[in-house]
C-alpha positions in Angstrom: 0.2 0.2 0.1 1.6 3.1 -1.4 0.9 6.7 0.6 3.0 9.5 -0.8 2.4 13.2 0.2 -0.9 13.5 -1.5 -2.9 11.4 1.3 -0.5 11.8 4.2 -2.0 13.6 7.1 0.6 14.1 10.3 -1.0 11.3 12.3 0.8 9.2 9.7 4.2 9.6 10.7 5.1 7.0 13.7 8.7 8.7 13.8 9.4 12.5 15.2 12.6 14.0 15.8 12.5 17.4 17.4 15.6 19.5 15.2 18.3 21.3 17.2 18.6 24.7 15.3 22.0 26.2 14.7 23.2 29.7 14.4 25.4 28.5 11.3 21.4 27.4 9.4 20.2 31.0 9.3 20.9 33.2 6.6 20.6 37.0 6.0 17.0 37.1 5.5 16.7 35.3 9.0 15.0 32.3 8.2 16.5 28.5 7.7 18.4 28.2 4.9 16.5 26.0 1.6 19.9 24.0 1.7 19.8 23.1 5.6 16.5 22.0 5.2 18.0 18.6 3.4 20.2 18.5 6.5 17.4 18.1 8.6 15.8 15.3 6.6 18.9 13.6 6.6 18.9 13.7 10.7 15.5 12.5 10.3 16.4 9.3 8.0 19.5 9.3 10.5 17.4 8.3 13.7 14.2 6.4 12.2 17.2 4.2 10.7 19.2 3.6 14.0 15.5 3.2 15.8 14.1 0.8 13.5 17.0 -1.4 12.4 19.7 -0.7 15.3 22.5 0.8 13.4 23.4 4.7 12.2 23.8 4.9 8.2 28.1 5.3 7.6 29.1 3.2 10.4 31.8 1.5 9.1 31.5 -1.7 10.6 28.8 -2.8 9.2 28.7 -3.8 4.9 25.2 -3.6 4.6 23.8 -0.7 4.4 21.0 1.9 2.7 21.8 5.0 0.5 20.1 7.9 -0.9 19.2 7.3 -4.3 17.1 10.4 -5.0 15.6 13.1 -3.5 12.7 15.4 -3.8 11.9 18.3 -1.6 9.2 21.1 -1.4 9.5 24.2 0.2 6.3 25.1 1.1 6.5 28.0 4.0 9.5 30.0 5.8 11.2 28.1 9.1 12.7 30.6 11.3 15.6 30.4 14.2 13.9 29.6 17.5 10.6 27.6 16.0 10.4 24.1 17.5 10.4 22.2 14.3 10.1 18.4 14.1 10.9 16.1 10.8 8.5 13.5 10.6 9.4 10.2 9.1 7.3 6.9 7.3 8.5 4.4 5.5 5.3 3.9 3.0 6.9 1.3 0.1 9.4 -1.7 0.1 10.5 -2.7 -2.7 13.0 -5.5 -3.7 16.4 -3.5 -3.5 14.8 -0.3 -2.6 12.2 1.5 0.1 10.1 4.9 -0.8 10.4 7.2 2.3 8.4 10.3 2.6 9.5 13.1 5.6 8.0 16.6 6.6 9.3 20.1 8.7 6.6 20.7 10.7 6.6 23.0 13.8 5.6 21.1 16.9 1.7 21.3 17.4 1.2 22.1 13.8 -0.7 19.6 11.5 0.9 21.2 8.2 4.2 20.9 6.8 6.4 23.7 6.0 8.6 21.6 3.8 8.0 18.0 2.2 10.6 15.7 0.9 10.3 12.5 -0.9 13.1 9.5 -1.0 14.1 6.4 -2.6 17.0 4.6 -0.6 18.6 1.7 -2.2 20.4 -1.3 -0.4 24.4 -0.6 -0.7 26.9 -3.3 0.5 30.1 -1.2 0.7 32.5 -4.1 0.0 31.7 -4.8 -3.3 29.9 -1.5 -4.3 26.7 -3.0 -5.6 22.8 -3.0 -4.5 21.1 -6.0 -2.9 18.0 -7.4 -2.0 16.7 -5.8 1.1 16.7 -8.1 4.3 13.7 -9.8 5.7 14.5 -8.7 9.0 15.0 -5.0 8.0 11.6 -5.4 6.2 10.0 -7.1 9.2 11.2 -3.8 11.6 10.3 -1.4 9.6 6.9 -3.2 8.9 6.1 -3.6 12.1 7.2 -0.4 13.7 5.1 1.4 10.0 2.0 -1.0 11.3 1.2 -1.2 7.7 1.8 -3.4 4.7 4.6 -1.7 3.3 
């Protein structure tokens, strides 16, 4: 069952991460620079995978990981330094060698995104530099976390 941005609501996200903003995130207009939004999405991905799969992306002791192969970010509103911003993350589809993820940046307590991101991540084996079929235990952990048939 695929659920992308068009039919998502804030309640469809099981993973939330409060963002710690830095002074360097702010641009000359006093808001968070658009390029930084993707850094926030990376944090959401990293902590989602850590919580759900038990490992951090980029851990060099692991041969099998996932890497981002595609992203699309939409900017719907401005974010200012001092706002309580959360990254909401949801995996909505599992393919053979890849997964699809949707993320939102929202002000804490709001149900409207200030930005949305759709991404595709693929299994990547560091030792061979090749893709691989996502393991069953990863699928089970993700499906269990999301509590849906992804």
